[in-house]
MISEGU-148351 format. One line per field, with one value per residue (C-alpha): residue in three letters; residue number from 0; x, y, z. Coordinates in Angstrom, 2 decimals. Example, Ala and Ser with C-alpha at 12.3 -4.5 7.8 and 13.67 -1.06 7.14 Angstrom:
BEGIN
res: [ALA_SER];
n: [0_1];
u: [12.30_13.67];
v: [-4.50_-1.06];
w: [7.80_7.14];
//
This chain:
BEGIN
res: [MET_ALA_SER_SER_ARG_ARG_LEU_ALA_ALA_ALA_LEU_ALA_MET_VAL_LEU_THR_LEU_ALA_GLY_CYS_SER_GLY_ALA_ALA_GLU_VAL_PRO_ASP_GLY_GLY_VAL_ALA_SER_ARG_SER_PRO_VAL_PRO_ASP_SER_ALA_LEU_PRO_GLU_GLY_VAL_SER_TYR_GLU_GLU_PHE_VAL_ARG_LYS_LEU_ASP_GLY_ARG_ALA_PRO_SER_HIS_VAL_GLN_MET_LEU_THR_VAL_ARG_PRO_ASP_ALA_ARG_VAL_LYS_VAL_ALA_GLY_VAL_HIS_GLY_SER_ALA_LEU_ALA_ARG_ALA_GLU_THR_VAL_ARG_GLU_MET_ALA_GLY_ALA_ALA_GLY_ALA_LEU_ALA_ALA_VAL_ASN_ALA_SER_TYR_PHE_ASP_ILE_SER_SER_GLY_LYS_ASN_TYR_GLY_GLY_TYR_ASP_GLY_ASP_PRO_LEU_GLY_LEU_TYR_THR_GLU_ARG_GLY_ARG_MET_LEU_SER_GLU_ALA_THR_ASN_GLY_ARG_THR_ALA_LEU_LEU_ILE_GLY_ASP_LYS_ASP_GLY_ARG_LEU_ASP_ALA_ARG_ILE_ASP_GLU_VAL_THR_THR_GLU_ILE_GLN_MET_ILE_SER_ASP_ASP_GLY_ALA_ARG_ARG_GLU_LEU_ASP_GLY_ILE_ASN_ARG_VAL_PRO_GLY_ARG_ILE_LEU_GLY_CYS_GLY_GLY_VAL_GLY_GLY_ASP_ARG_VAL_ALA_VAL_THR_GLU_VAL_PRO_MET_GLU_GLU_PRO_TYR_GLY_GLY_LEU_CYS_THR_ASP_ASP_ALA_GLU_LEU_VAL_ALA_PHE_THR_GLU_GLU_TRP_GLY_ASP_ASN_THR_PRO_PRO_GLY_THR_PRO_ASP_SER_MET_GLU_ALA_VAL_LEU_ASP_ARG_ASP_GLY_ARG_VAL_VAL_GLU_VAL_ARG_LYS_PRO_ALA_GLY_GLY_PRO_VAL_PRO_GLU_LYS_GLY_SER_THR_LEU_GLN_ALA_THR_GLY_SER_GLY_ALA_GLU_TRP_LEU_ARG_SER_HIS_ALA_ARG_THR_GLY_SER_ARG_ILE_THR_ARG_SER_THR_ARG_MET_ASN_ASP_MET_ALA_GLY_LEU_PRO_VAL_ALA_GLY_ARG_VAL_ASP_THR_ALA_PHE_GLY_GLY_ARG_TYR_ARG_LEU_LEU_LYS_ASP_GLY_ALA_SER_ALA_LEU_GLY_ASP_ALA_ALA_ALA_SER_THR_ARG_LYS_ALA_PRO_ARG_THR_VAL_ILE_GLY_VAL_THR_ALA_ASP_GLY_ALA_LEU_LEU_LEU_VAL_THR_ILE_ASP_GLY_ARG_ALA_PRO_GLY_VAL_ASP_ALA_GLY_ALA_THR_LEU_ALA_GLU_ALA_ALA_GLU_LEU_LEU_ALA_SER_LEU_GLY_ALA_LYS_ASP_GLY_ILE_GLY_LEU_ASP_GLY_GLY_GLY_SER_THR_THR_MET_VAL_VAL_GLY_GLY_GLY_LEU_ARG_ASN_HIS_PRO_ARG_GLU_ALA_ASP_GLY_LYS_SER_THR_GLU_ARG_PRO_VAL_ALA_ASN_ALA_LEU_ALA_LEU_PHE_PRO_ARG];
n: [0_1_2_3_4_5_6_7_8_9_10_11_12_13_14_15_16_17_18_19_20_21_22_23_24_25_26_27_28_29_30_31_32_33_34_35_36_37_38_39_40_41_42_43_44_45_46_47_48_49_50_51_52_53_54_55_56_57_58_59_60_61_62_63_64_65_66_67_68_69_70_71_72_73_74_75_76_77_78_79_80_81_82_83_84_85_86_87_88_89_90_91_92_93_94_95_96_97_98_99_100_101_102_103_104_105_106_107_108_109_110_111_112_113_114_115_116_117_118_119_120_121_122_123_124_125_126_127_128_129_130_131_132_133_134_135_136_137_138_139_140_141_142_143_144_145_146_147_148_149_150_151_152_153_154_155_156_157_158_159_160_161_162_163_164_165_166_167_168_169_170_171_172_173_174_175_176_177_178_179_180_181_182_183_184_185_186_187_188_189_190_191_192_193_194_195_196_197_198_199_200_201_202_203_204_205_206_207_208_209_210_211_212_213_214_215_216_217_218_219_220_221_222_223_224_225_226_227_228_229_230_231_232_233_234_235_236_237_238_239_240_241_242_243_244_245_246_247_248_249_250_251_252_253_254_255_256_257_258_259_260_261_262_263_264_265_266_267_268_269_270_271_272_273_274_275_276_277_278_279_280_281_282_283_284_285_286_287_288_289_290_291_292_293_294_295_296_297_298_299_300_301_302_303_304_305_306_307_308_309_310_311_312_313_314_315_316_317_318_319_320_321_322_323_324_325_326_327_328_329_330_331_332_333_334_335_336_337_338_339_340_341_342_343_344_345_346_347_348_349_350_351_352_353_354_355_356_357_358_359_360_361_362_363_364_365_366_367_368_369_370_371_372_373_374_375_376_377_378_379_380_381_382_383_384_385_386_387_388_389_390_391_392_393_394_395_396_397_398_399_400_401_402_403_404_405_406_407_408_409_410_411_412_413_414_415_416_417_418];
u: [64.15_67.04_69.58_67.56_67.40_71.17_71.68_69.34_71.11_74.48_73.21_71.79_75.07_77.09_74.79_74.87_78.65_79.02_77.03_74.33_71.74_68.17_66.19_68.09_66.93_67.08_66.45_62.99_61.32_61.94_62.31_64.39_61.92_64.38_68.00_67.84_71.52_73.80_76.88_78.99_77.67_79.26_82.95_84.38_83.42_80.11_76.71_73.12_69.99_66.27_63.87_60.52_60.39_57.51_59.39_56.55_55.54_52.41_52.83_55.44_58.10_60.49_64.15_67.13_70.70_74.17_76.98_80.53_83.31_86.42_88.50_85.96_87.36_85.39_85.80_83.01_82.60_80.19_78.83_76.65_75.02_76.26_76.21_75.65_73.06_70.76_69.24_69.30_68.04_70.30_70.04_71.17_74.11_75.19_74.97_76.93_79.66_79.90_78.92_78.10_75.50_74.31_71.87_70.67_72.59_72.39_69.37_69.04_67.22_64.25_62.08_58.89_60.27_58.77_62.21_63.38_66.23_66.14_68.85_67.49_70.86_72.31_73.30_72.52_75.36_78.69_79.54_83.06_83.88_87.33_88.77_87.31_84.85_81.90_79.52_80.26_78.98_75.82_77.95_77.32_75.27_76.22_78.16_79.25_83.01_84.65_88.32_90.98_93.31_96.08_94.10_90.93_87.63_87.53_83.96_83.03_80.08_80.74_79.51_81.63_82.14_84.07_86.54_87.42_89.65_90.41_93.93_95.02_98.62_98.93_98.24_94.65_92.22_88.43_86.24_84.45_80.74_79.82_80.60_78.28_75.15_73.36_74.97_72.72_70.54_71.51_68.90_69.11_71.18_74.26_76.51_79.72_78.29_75.93_73.04_69.54_66.31_64.55_61.09_62.18_65.64_66.81_70.56_71.09_74.39_73.03_71.41_67.74_65.01_64.31_65.95_68.54_69.76_73.02_73.58_77.39_78.80_81.66_80.74_82.91_81.67_83.68_83.55_81.32_78.53_77.67_78.10_77.06_76.96_73.69_72.99_73.86_72.20_73.12_75.74_77.32_80.63_82.50_86.16_86.89_89.90_91.95_93.11_96.01_93.80_94.84_92.18_91.48_88.32_86.15_82.43_79.97_77.26_77.98_76.88_78.45_80.48_82.56_86.00_87.13_89.39_88.81_86.39_84.76_84.26_80.86_80.31_77.77_78.07_81.38_82.39_82.25_84.32_86.99_87.07_87.43_90.48_92.20_91.01_92.71_93.25_96.49_96.54_96.27_93.79_94.21_91.83_92.56_89.99_89.69_87.10_86.85_85.19_83.01_86.07_87.48_90.22_90.90_89.05_91.57_92.42_91.85_88.40_87.80_84.00_81.66_77.90_76.09_72.92_70.31_69.92_72.46_70.59_73.12_76.26_78.19_75.24_72.64_70.03_71.42_68.14_67.32_63.99_63.63_63.05_59.51_58.56_55.76_56.09_56.66_58.38_60.72_64.26_67.84_70.10_73.78_75.40_78.94_79.54_82.08_84.39_84.16_81.63_79.45_75.69_73.68_70.00_66.78_63.32_60.24_57.11_53.93_52.10_49.57_49.53_52.65_55.28_54.64_57.97_59.76_59.94_63.41_63.44_62.42_65.17_67.71_66.48_66.72_70.33_71.23_69.63_71.71_74.91_75.56_77.17_76.93_74.22_73.10_69.98_70.45_67.66_64.52_60.91_60.56_64.35_64.98_66.48_68.63_70.24_72.28_73.66_71.91_68.48_66.16_65.85_63.40_60.07_60.54_57.29_56.31_54.13_50.97_52.04_52.93_55.77_58.51_62.28_62.97_65.92_68.30_71.55_74.04_74.54_76.76_78.14_80.28_82.92_85.15_88.58];
v: [117.03_115.31_117.63_120.74_119.56_119.02_122.50_124.04_122.15_123.39_126.98_126.83_125.49_128.22_130.91_129.44_129.05_132.59_133.84_135.41_137.45_138.08_135.73_132.80_130.11_126.65_123.20_121.95_125.33_126.28_130.03_131.60_133.40_135.67_135.87_137.39_136.90_139.40_137.83_140.14_138.37_135.07_134.35_133.88_130.51_130.23_131.12_130.84_130.44_129.87_128.59_126.87_123.46_121.19_118.03_115.73_117.92_119.15_120.55_123.18_123.07_125.77_124.75_126.41_125.68_126.58_125.80_125.52_125.30_123.27_126.45_128.41_130.48_128.58_125.60_123.01_121.32_119.65_121.39_120.29_122.13_122.69_118.90_115.88_114.59_117.57_118.69_122.35_124.16_124.66_128.41_128.14_125.92_128.08_131.25_129.84_128.51_131.65_129.81_131.65_129.06_125.62_122.82_120.06_116.81_113.51_111.44_111.33_109.76_112.10_112.42_111.66_108.33_105.09_103.84_107.08_106.46_109.72_111.75_113.65_115.02_111.56_111.33_107.98_106.54_108.07_111.54_112.97_116.55_118.18_114.73_113.28_110.43_111.26_108.53_105.18_104.18_102.26_99.76_99.71_102.89_105.74_108.67_112.13_112.49_115.92_116.76_118.99_118.10_120.54_123.40_122.57_121.09_117.32_116.01_112.38_110.05_106.41_103.43_102.98_100.93_101.77_99.54_100.69_98.86_99.66_98.58_98.30_98.78_95.04_94.47_93.25_94.37_94.78_95.94_99.18_98.83_102.50_106.12_108.54_106.40_104.38_100.91_98.08_100.21_100.34_102.41_101.52_98.41_97.85_97.38_95.41_92.08_90.68_92.91_91.47_93.00_94.16_92.77_89.39_88.66_87.75_88.46_91.51_92.97_94.90_98.37_98.00_100.56_99.66_99.05_96.41_95.42_93.91_92.99_92.88_96.21_98.62_102.23_105.35_108.77_111.83_115.28_116.41_114.19_116.49_116.74_113.22_109.80_107.80_105.85_102.19_98.95_97.47_95.15_97.84_99.58_102.56_103.52_107.25_108.27_111.47_113.18_110.70_107.64_106.96_105.34_107.74_106.10_103.03_103.44_100.64_100.96_103.22_106.83_110.10_113.14_113.17_114.61_117.77_116.83_113.19_110.38_107.29_103.66_102.31_98.56_95.77_91.98_90.75_94.37_94.90_91.76_93.19_96.45_94.56_92.74_95.56_98.97_99.23_102.67_104.11_101.87_103.33_102.47_103.79_103.79_102.71_104.00_103.16_104.10_101.46_101.21_98.21_96.30_96.53_98.94_102.20_105.15_107.05_110.69_112.95_112.99_115.93_115.79_112.88_112.37_109.09_109.17_106.57_106.60_107.01_108.99_109.08_107.22_108.28_110.32_107.55_106.72_104.50_104.09_100.54_99.43_102.73_104.48_103.09_105.01_107.51_109.33_113.05_115.02_117.94_116.81_117.79_116.39_116.80_116.46_116.40_117.49_116.10_119.06_118.63_121.34_120.62_121.25_121.73_121.55_121.76_121.09_122.44_120.35_119.62_122.72_121.66_123.96_125.77_123.12_119.50_118.11_115.32_111.56_110.03_109.51_113.14_114.35_112.25_113.60_117.16_116.68_115.15_118.06_120.47_118.77_116.29_112.96_111.60_112.32_111.46_112.14_113.47_113.79_115.30_115.90_118.41_118.48_120.07_123.50_125.97_128.94_131.53_134.75_134.10_133.93_131.00_130.50_127.62_126.77_123.85_121.98_119.08_116.20_118.09_121.06_123.22_125.60_125.33_125.00_121.50_120.95_118.44_116.63_118.48_120.54_120.82_124.35_126.79_128.94_131.71_130.30];
w: [16.60_18.43_16.82_17.74_21.35_21.43_19.99_22.57_25.35_24.15_23.91_27.42_28.80_27.07_28.45_31.94_32.04_30.80_33.79_31.64_33.55_32.52_30.27_28.81_26.46_28.00_26.50_25.50_25.57_29.21_29.73_32.48_34.72_36.49_37.54_41.05_41.91_40.14_38.58_40.74_43.85_42.81_42.20_38.75_37.34_39.23_37.80_38.94_36.83_37.37_34.75_34.31_32.64_31.71_32.59_31.56_28.62_30.43_33.96_34.85_37.55_38.68_38.50_40.18_39.05_40.23_37.79_39.11_36.54_37.42_37.55_39.63_42.48_45.08_47.37_47.27_50.65_53.02_56.10_58.99_61.86_65.38_65.94_63.72_66.15_65.44_62.15_61.04_57.96_54.96_55.43_59.07_58.17_55.24_57.31_60.24_57.93_55.78_52.59_49.38_48.40_49.44_48.69_51.00_50.70_52.66_53.45_57.23_60.17_59.89_62.98_61.02_59.78_61.06_62.12_63.72_66.16_68.12_66.35_63.38_62.26_61.66_57.96_56.34_54.31_53.40_54.62_54.54_55.48_55.18_54.51_57.74_57.40_59.67_58.49_56.86_53.43_52.77_50.93_47.21_47.01_44.71_46.14_45.10_45.58_45.57_45.71_44.26_41.41_40.47_41.99_40.08_41.22_40.79_41.08_40.46_40.95_41.77_43.77_46.88_50.01_53.16_54.96_58.49_60.95_64.57_65.60_69.23_70.30_70.92_67.21_67.52_64.83_64.81_61.96_62.75_61.95_61.85_62.63_64.45_64.66_67.33_67.59_66.48_64.17_60.49_58.68_55.00_55.79_53.60_56.63_57.02_58.18_60.76_59.71_59.71_58.44_61.60_60.78_59.37_60.86_57.35_56.89_54.71_53.51_50.52_50.63_51.58_52.12_55.72_59.09_59.85_63.30_64.60_68.24_67.98_66.82_67.31_66.46_66.69_67.77_66.80_68.37_65.48_66.83_69.74_73.50_74.50_72.91_72.98_76.19_75.70_76.73_80.15_78.60_76.41_77.02_75.64_75.41_75.57_73.46_73.47_70.27_69.96_70.36_73.96_76.13_78.99_80.34_79.90_80.57_81.40_80.21_77.24_77.04_78.11_77.02_73.84_74.69_72.92_69.98_70.93_70.17_71.66_70.71_71.71_71.59_72.05_71.96_70.55_70.00_73.76_74.28_71.94_73.92_77.23_75.87_73.99_75.27_78.61_80.13_78.74_75.67_72.19_69.43_65.88_62.95_59.38_56.88_53.21_50.60_47.87_44.48_43.64_42.41_45.93_44.91_46.76_45.22_43.13_43.77_46.70_48.33_50.66_50.60_49.95_50.16_49.73_47.66_46.85_43.08_40.33_37.69_34.84_33.84_30.75_29.57_29.74_32.38_35.14_37.02_36.00_37.45_39.33_35.99_36.02_39.16_38.53_41.87_41.40_44.14_44.68_43.82_44.63_41.95_41.13_37.73_36.41_32.81_30.37_31.02_34.80_35.67_38.70_38.42_41.63_40.67_42.67_41.25_43.03_43.43_45.40_44.14_41.48_38.49_39.70_40.49_39.56_40.73_38.88_38.68_38.93_35.17_34.53_36.87_34.98_31.64_32.94_34.04_30.67_28.83_30.90_29.79_32.61_31.77_35.31_37.86_41.37_43.40_46.92_49.50_48.01_48.95_51.77_52.18_48.77_49.44_47.48_49.24_47.34_48.79_52.10_50.44_49.88_46.10_45.78_47.42_49.86_50.49_52.71_51.52_52.47_50.33_53.33_52.52_55.13_55.47_56.76_59.12_57.48_58.28_56.10_52.97_49.91_50.04_48.06_49.78_48.42_47.66];
//
C-alpha cells in the first residue's frame, strides 16, 4: 500500500510539473475535477491543478494547487494593498500589482479579533517585500523565505528571529521593537524583550496566541504603512526621518503624516527618552537589520520576500507539528510546500461546506503536502482568509466561519509575476 501511494504521488507530481490539462490522477484516489486555466495562460515552469480529495478518508474537499519550478519564468514576491494599515482582498491586490496568480499569506490584526488594534492590514510576524522588512518576526516562529540563486527560485522554510538596531550619528544604539504596528501592542507576543501577557502581566518572550503589552517601545513606520501613523499616548514622541534618515521633525505626542520616501520612529517610555537624547532635528539615524536562524546566525542566502506563519507542517518530509498534530479542528487552509528539487507548491483547501468541502486539520494538511511531494511545509493564514486567484479569477470558495461565501480582505498575498 505504501509503495502504491508513493507511485501515485510521483505520477501526480510528474503530471502537474508537465502542465497537464484535463483530468489527472492524484494521490490517494483524488480526481482532478477540471483544469480551467489553459497552460498557455501561465509562463513556462508554472502549472495549475484542481482536484477533490477525501483528506480524512470520508468527506471530500476541493484543493487548488499552483506549482512553480525553480527555473520557472516568473518572479515570486509579496504584495500588499494600497497601505499596510488597511486590508484588501487577494483579488484586488493581485489586480493592482499585475500579478498572474496569488494566494493569501500573513496572519493579520483582523477586525473581528478580540484584541483588534484598529488597523486590519497590519501583518502579524515577519513580512519582507522587495528586500525591505515591513514587519518584524514573531521570534522563533516558522517563516517562508524566498529569494533568487543564480537566476533560479530559491524557496526555504525555517524558524527565524529578527535583530534590528537604530544607530544615531553620535554612536548611540537602541533596539527597535517593531515595524509598522501600534507601539505597546504585540499581538502574538514573541517580541524582543519587555513583553508581558496583557491579561496576566507575566513576562513573555516566546510566541503566544494572545496579546502582549510593553510600555517602553521604539517602533518604525515606513511609507508603506499609509498616510498617517497611529496617534500616540500623551507621553509619546515621534521622530520624522527623510529618505536619508535625517530627522526633519520631532512630534509630541506621536501621530501624523509619514513623509514620502521617508519614515518615522514612534516611541514610548524609555524609547521616548532615547529619542529625546539622540533624535535632534538635523541629526541622522540609521537602521541595521538582520534576520537570524535559531542558532543566532544570519540566515544564509538572499531573501527578497518573507512571510511568517504559525505552524511548521513538514520538515525533511516528516510531520513537524508536534502537539498541534492532535488538533481535530477542520478549516479551510492555505499551505505552502517546497519539494526536494526546489519546486514551490501553493495550495488552498476549501472547507466549511458540509458534504462539499470538509476542510482539513493541520495534520491532514501536512499529509496532503507530503503526498504532493513536499519535503518542507508551512501553514499561512487560513479559515475565511484562504483565497486562490489565478488569471484574475477566483479559483477556490472562500468561506467565513458561518459558511457564508465571501472574499475576505487580508493583509498581503504571495504572488507570481512574469519575469
